[in-house]
C-alpha positions as CSV (number, residue, x, y, z in Angstrom):
1,M,0.0,0.0,0.0
2,A,1.0,3.6,-0.6
3,K,1.6,6.0,2.3
4,K,-0.4,9.2,2.0
5,Q,0.9,12.1,4.0
6,L,-1.7,14.2,5.8
7,G,0.8,16.5,7.5
8,F,2.8,16.7,10.7
9,T,1.9,16.9,14.4
10,E,4.3,18.1,17.2
11,L,5.2,15.6,19.9
12,Y,6.5,16.3,23.4
13,W,9.4,15.2,25.6
14,T,9.8,15.1,29.4
15,C,12.9,16.5,31.0
16,P,14.6,13.8,33.1
17,N,16.0,16.5,35.5
18,C,12.8,18.4,36.5
19,Q,10.1,16.3,34.8
20,T,8.8,19.3,32.8
21,N,7.0,18.4,29.7
22,N,8.3,20.3,26.6
23,P,7.1,20.7,23.1
24,G,8.9,18.4,20.7
25,L,10.6,21.2,18.7
26,V,12.1,22.8,21.9
27,K,15.7,21.8,22.3
28,K,16.2,22.9,25.9
29,C,14.0,22.3,28.8
30,N,11.6,25.1,29.5
31,G,11.7,24.3,33.2
32,C,15.4,24.0,34.1
33,G,17.2,24.9,30.8
34,A,18.9,21.5,30.5
35,V,19.8,20.3,27.0
36,Q,17.6,17.6,25.7
37,P,19.3,14.2,26.3
38,E,20.3,12.1,23.3
39,N,18.1,9.2,24.4
40,V,15.0,11.2,25.3
41,E,11.7,9.7,24.1
42,F,9.2,11.7,22.1
43,K,5.6,11.0,23.0
44,Q,2.2,11.9,21.5
45,K,-0.1,14.4,23.1
46,T,-3.5,13.4,24.2
47,Q,-5.0,15.9,21.8
48,Q,-3.2,16.1,18.5
49,E,-3.5,18.6,15.7
50,L,-1.8,19.2,12.3
51,L,0.9,21.8,12.2
52,T,0.1,25.0,10.3
53,D,3.2,27.0,11.2
54,K,5.4,27.1,8.0
55,E,8.7,27.3,10.0
56,K,7.8,24.2,12.1
57,I,6.7,22.3,9.0
58,A,10.0,23.2,7.3
59,V,12.0,21.8,10.3
60,A,9.8,18.7,10.3
61,E,10.5,18.0,6.6
62,Q,14.3,18.1,7.2
63,G,14.4,14.7,9.0
64,P,16.0,13.4,12.2
65,D,18.0,15.8,14.4
66,I,21.7,15.5,15.1
67,H,23.1,15.4,18.7
68,C,26.5,17.0,19.0
69,A,29.3,14.5,19.8
70,F,31.0,17.0,22.1
71,C,28.2,18.7,24.1
72,G,25.2,16.6,23.3
73,A,23.1,19.6,22.1
74,R,20.4,18.8,19.7
75,N,20.6,20.3,16.2
76,V,18.3,20.3,13.2
77,A,19.1,17.8,10.4
78,S,20.4,20.6,8.0
79,A,22.9,21.9,10.6
80,T,26.7,21.4,10.0
81,I,28.0,23.2,13.2
82,C,26.5,22.7,16.7
83,V,24.4,25.7,17.8
84,N,25.6,25.2,21.3
85,C,29.4,24.7,21.1
86,G,30.2,25.3,17.5
87,A,31.7,21.8,17.0
88,D,31.6,20.1,13.6
89,L,28.6,17.8,13.5
90,K,30.2,15.2,11.3
91,E,30.9,13.2,14.5
92,G,27.4,13.8,15.7
93,K,24.7,11.1,16.2
94,T,21.5,11.2,14.2
95,R,18.4,10.3,16.1
96,E,16.5,7.2,15.1
97,A,13.3,7.8,13.2
98,G,10.5,5.8,11.5
99,K,8.9,4.3,14.6
100,V,5.1,4.1,14.5
101,L,3.8,5.9,17.6
102,G,0.1,5.2,17.3
103,N,-3.2,6.4,15.8
104,F,-3.6,10.1,15.0
105,A,-6.5,11.3,17.2
106,T,-7.6,14.9,17.1
107,N,-10.0,14.5,20.0
108,S,-11.9,17.6,18.8
109,E,-14.2,17.6,21.8
110,N,-13.5,20.0,24.6
111,K,-11.7,17.4,26.7
112,T,-9.5,18.5,29.7
113,I,-6.8,17.1,31.9
114,T,-7.0,17.6,35.6
115,C,-3.8,18.6,37.3
116,P,-2.8,16.0,39.9
117,A,-1.2,18.6,42.1
118,C,-3.8,21.4,42.4
119,G,-6.9,20.0,40.6
120,T,-7.1,22.7,37.9
121,D,-8.7,21.6,34.7
122,N,-6.4,22.2,31.7
123,P,-6.9,21.8,27.9
124,A,-6.1,18.3,26.7
125,A,-3.2,19.6,24.6
126,A,-1.6,21.4,27.6
127,L,1.8,20.0,28.7
128,N,2.0,21.8,32.0
129,C,-0.7,23.1,34.5
130,S,-1.7,26.7,33.8
131,S,-2.1,27.2,37.6
132,C,0.8,25.6,39.3
133,G,3.1,24.6,36.4
134,V,3.3,20.9,37.3
135,S,3.8,18.6,34.2
136,L,0.6,16.9,33.0
137,K,0.7,13.3,32.1
138,H,-0.6,12.3,28.6
139,Q,-1.7,9.1,26.9
140,E,-2.5,7.4,30.2
141,K,-5.5,5.1,29.7
142,P,-7.9,4.7,32.7
143,R,-7.6,1.3,34.4
144,Q,-10.4,-1.0,33.5
145,E,-11.8,-3.7,35.6
146,T,-11.5,-7.1,34.0
147,T,-14.8,-8.9,33.8
148,V,-14.6,-12.7,33.3
149,K,-17.4,-13.8,31.0
150,K,-18.6,-17.3,31.3
151,V,-18.5,-19.2,28.0
152,N,-21.5,-21.3,27.1
153,W,-19.8,-24.3,25.7
154,L,-23.1,-26.2,24.8
155,P,-23.5,-24.6,21.3
156,I,-19.8,-25.2,20.5
157,V,-20.0,-28.8,21.6
158,I,-23.1,-29.3,19.5
159,V,-21.5,-27.8,16.4
160,A,-18.3,-29.8,16.9
161,A,-20.4,-33.0,17.2
162,I,-22.3,-32.2,14.0
163,I,-19.1,-31.6,12.1
164,M,-17.6,-34.8,13.4
165,A,-20.8,-36.7,12.4
166,I,-20.7,-35.3,8.9
167,C,-17.0,-36.2,8.5
168,G,-17.8,-39.7,9.7
169,L,-20.6,-40.1,7.2
170,L,-18.4,-38.8,4.3
171,I,-15.6,-41.2,5.3
172,F,-18.2,-44.1,5.6
173,A,-19.8,-43.2,2.2
174,F,-16.5,-43.1,0.3
175,S,-15.0,-46.1,2.0
176,S,-14.7,-49.3,0.0
177,K,-17.4,-51.9,0.2
178,G,-15.1,-54.7,-1.1
179,S,-14.5,-56.3,-4.5
180,K,-17.0,-58.1,-6.6
181,N,-16.8,-59.8,-10.0
182,A,-18.7,-58.0,-12.8
183,T,-19.3,-58.8,-16.5
184,V,-19.4,-56.3,-19.3
185,N,-23.0,-56.3,-20.4
186,S,-22.9,-53.7,-23.1
187,V,-20.9,-50.7,-24.4
188,T,-21.8,-47.3,-25.9
189,W,-19.8,-44.5,-27.4
190,S,-20.5,-41.0,-28.6
191,R,-18.3,-38.6,-30.6
192,S,-19.3,-35.0,-31.3
193,M,-17.8,-32.4,-33.7
194,N,-18.5,-28.7,-34.0
195,I,-18.7,-27.1,-37.4
196,E,-17.7,-23.4,-37.5
197,E,-17.9,-20.5,-39.9
198,I,-17.1,-16.8,-39.8
199,G,-20.0,-14.6,-38.6
200,P,-21.0,-11.9,-36.1
201,V,-20.2,-13.1,-32.5
202,E,-21.2,-11.2,-29.3
203,K,-18.5,-11.0,-26.7
204,S,-17.5,-9.0,-23.6
205,D,-14.2,-7.6,-22.5
206,W,-12.3,-4.6,-21.2
207,R,-12.5,-1.7,-23.7
208,D,-8.7,-1.7,-24.2
209,N,-8.8,-5.4,-25.3
210,I,-11.6,-5.0,-27.9
211,P,-10.4,-5.4,-31.5
212,S,-10.5,-2.1,-33.5
213,D,-12.9,-3.6,-36.1
214,A,-15.5,-4.6,-33.5
215,Q,-18.8,-2.8,-33.0
216,I,-19.0,-1.7,-29.3
217,G,-22.4,-1.9,-27.6
218,S,-23.2,-1.1,-24.0
219,C,-20.4,-0.5,-21.4
220,E,-20.3,-0.3,-17.6
221,L,-17.5,0.7,-15.2
222,R,-16.1,-2.2,-13.3
223,E,-13.1,-2.6,-11.0
224,H,-10.2,-3.5,-13.1
225,H,-7.3,-3.7,-10.6
226,T,-5.9,-2.2,-7.4
227,Q,-2.7,-0.1,-7.3
228,D,-0.6,2.0,-4.9
229,Y,-1.0,5.3,-6.7
230,P,-4.0,7.4,-7.9
231,A,-5.2,7.3,-11.5
232,S,-8.2,8.5,-13.5
233,N,-11.4,6.6,-12.6
234,S,-9.8,5.4,-9.4
235,V,-11.4,5.3,-5.9
236,E,-9.2,5.9,-2.9
237,E,-9.5,3.6,0.1
238,C,-7.4,4.5,3.1
239,G,-7.0,3.1,6.6
240,E,-7.0,5.1,9.9
241,P,-4.4,7.9,10.1
242,Y,-1.4,7.1,12.3
243,T,1.8,8.9,13.3
244,V,5.5,8.1,12.5
245,D,8.3,9.5,14.5
246,R,10.5,11.9,12.4
247,G,13.3,11.9,15.0
248,N,13.0,15.7,15.4
249,G,10.2,16.2,17.8
250,V,7.5,16.0,15.1
251,A,5.6,13.0,13.8
252,E,4.4,12.5,10.3
253,V,0.7,11.8,10.0
254,V,0.1,9.2,7.3
255,Q,-2.5,6.8,6.0
256,D,-2.0,3.5,4.2
257,C,-4.0,3.8,1.0
258,E,-4.8,1.8,-2.1
259,Y,-6.6,2.8,-5.3
260,H,-9.3,0.8,-6.9
261,V,-9.1,1.5,-10.7
262,Y,-12.3,1.3,-12.7
263,Q,-12.4,0.8,-16.5
264,D,-15.1,0.2,-19.1
265,Y,-16.2,-3.3,-19.5
266,C,-18.2,-3.6,-22.8
267,N,-20.3,-5.8,-24.9
268,Y,-19.2,-5.9,-28.5
269,T,-19.9,-7.7,-31.8
270,V,-17.0,-8.9,-34.0
271,E,-16.7,-11.1,-37.0
272,D,-15.2,-14.4,-35.7
273,W,-15.5,-18.2,-35.9
274,K,-18.8,-19.4,-34.4
275,I,-20.5,-22.8,-34.1
276,V,-23.2,-23.3,-36.7
277,E,-23.7,-27.0,-36.3
278,T,-22.8,-29.9,-34.0
279,M,-22.6,-33.3,-35.5
280,V,-22.8,-36.4,-33.3
281,A,-21.9,-40.1,-34.1
282,E,-23.0,-42.8,-31.7
283,G,-22.6,-46.6,-31.5
284,K,-22.7,-49.7,-29.4
285,D,-19.5,-51.4,-30.4
286,L,-15.8,-51.0,-29.8
287,Q,-15.1,-49.2,-33.0
288,P,-16.0,-45.6,-32.5
289,K,-15.9,-43.2,-35.5
290,W,-16.0,-39.5,-36.0
291,P,-18.8,-37.8,-37.9
292,D,-18.0,-37.3,-41.6
293,P,-19.1,-33.8,-42.3
294,I,-19.4,-32.2,-45.8
295,L,-18.0,-28.7,-45.2
296,K,-19.4,-25.7,-47.0
297,S,-17.2,-22.9,-48.3
298,G,-15.8,-20.9,-45.4
299,Q,-16.5,-23.6,-42.8
300,R,-14.1,-25.5,-40.7
301,I,-14.0,-28.3,-38.0
302,G,-13.9,-26.8,-34.5
303,S,-13.7,-28.5,-31.1
304,Q,-14.4,-32.2,-30.7
305,S,-15.4,-34.4,-27.7
306,E,-15.8,-38.1,-27.0
307,E,-17.5,-40.3,-24.4
308,Y,-17.0,-44.0,-23.8
309,T,-19.4,-45.9,-21.4
310,I,-19.2,-49.5,-20.1
311,I,-22.3,-51.1,-18.7
312,F,-21.4,-53.7,-16.1
313,R,-23.6,-56.4,-14.5
314,D,-22.9,-57.9,-11.1
315,E,-25.1,-59.6,-8.5
316,D,-26.7,-56.2,-7.6
317,G,-27.7,-55.4,-11.2
318,L,-26.4,-53.0,-13.9
319,F,-24.2,-50.0,-13.4
320,E,-22.2,-47.6,-15.6
321,Y,-18.5,-46.9,-15.8
322,S,-17.0,-44.1,-17.9
323,A,-13.7,-45.2,-19.6
324,K,-10.8,-42.9,-19.2
325,D,-9.8,-43.1,-22.9
326,L,-10.3,-45.1,-26.1
327,S,-7.6,-47.6,-25.1
328,E,-9.4,-48.6,-21.9
329,F,-12.7,-48.7,-23.7
330,Q,-11.5,-51.1,-26.4
331,N,-9.9,-53.3,-23.7
332,M,-13.3,-54.1,-22.2
333,P,-15.2,-56.3,-24.8
334,I,-18.7,-57.5,-24.1
335,G,-18.7,-60.7,-21.9
336,S,-15.3,-60.0,-20.3
337,E,-15.1,-60.3,-16.5
338,W,-13.6,-57.7,-14.2
339,K,-12.9,-57.4,-10.5
340,I,-14.7,-54.2,-9.4
341,T,-14.3,-52.3,-6.1
342,K,-17.0,-49.8,-5.3
343,N,-17.6,-47.3,-2.5
344,R,-20.8,-47.2,-0.5
345,L,-22.2,-44.6,-2.9
346,G,-21.8,-46.9,-5.8
347,G,-18.8,-45.2,-7.4
348,I,-16.0,-47.4,-8.8
349,V,-12.8,-47.1,-6.8
350,E,-10.7,-49.7,-8.6
351,I,-11.1,-52.0,-11.6
352,E,-8.9,-54.9,-12.8
353,P,-9.2,-58.1,-14.8
354,A,-10.9,-60.9,-12.9
355,N,-8.2,-63.4,-13.8
């Protein structure tokens, strides 16, 4: 699937020294001024929103930040010299990026976060309490009591018993009843041959596959294929938006999308070979023959088919057997005896000469 970018959303990080929550693009702690550590973890806010500030978006597009190898200060991806100590950033360490952080949730309702220290209600997007300055915790899910549900096993047991019974019946039905001697009572054969000639034939296909000399009739749009990029006559289908860490205090908001491409599927008429007659030859001997057609001008012989049937007689009566090919058919003359193994449905499982 293709990844469709919806924009960027700012993350936040917590200072390990004073526990102050800081916006993702802030490189030094707003609480104590400490430089953001190299191993700090960026987290999602409870209420997320797409960035609209052009300067922040420009920083987000640059990619992962670089931490100076000498002072540890954080620098944007395009920097070559550390903003804190002036050291060359060639020896710096690029932050890891690409981790999926979770779903993108705007939480557009007027939700609030209650300060654990003073009880003040703050906007869901706030990182620190507006009253006392204490850092507010985000993304914490309320503890839910686990309810143990009793499973009613009776329906499951009944369904399992039915399935086992059906399997048992099938095994029993297709199991062998044992071998019996049978005699070939009679034989029949049938051979058919299609006669074709050029004429108007109605067909259906995608418009691009229709011959240029065909007469196109009605068409309708049908789904032709699915691909990872948009095209004309395509319908976009995307999953839920989610965020991917850019390694710079910002997450990219993306969706996994695929595109269902629709094209014209048409009925058309074209001059082509078509069946105008089917000739059939039948017999009750071991010497089958093909029909002997007299072709008219512009006609040809098309597809052909053949069937060979052996009628056996045993102590239970008459039953049919379809020979696999002409060789097997001609190897079973009337009056010959065979050892037949049938299943309980009457189907022949094995056949071999009686002697």
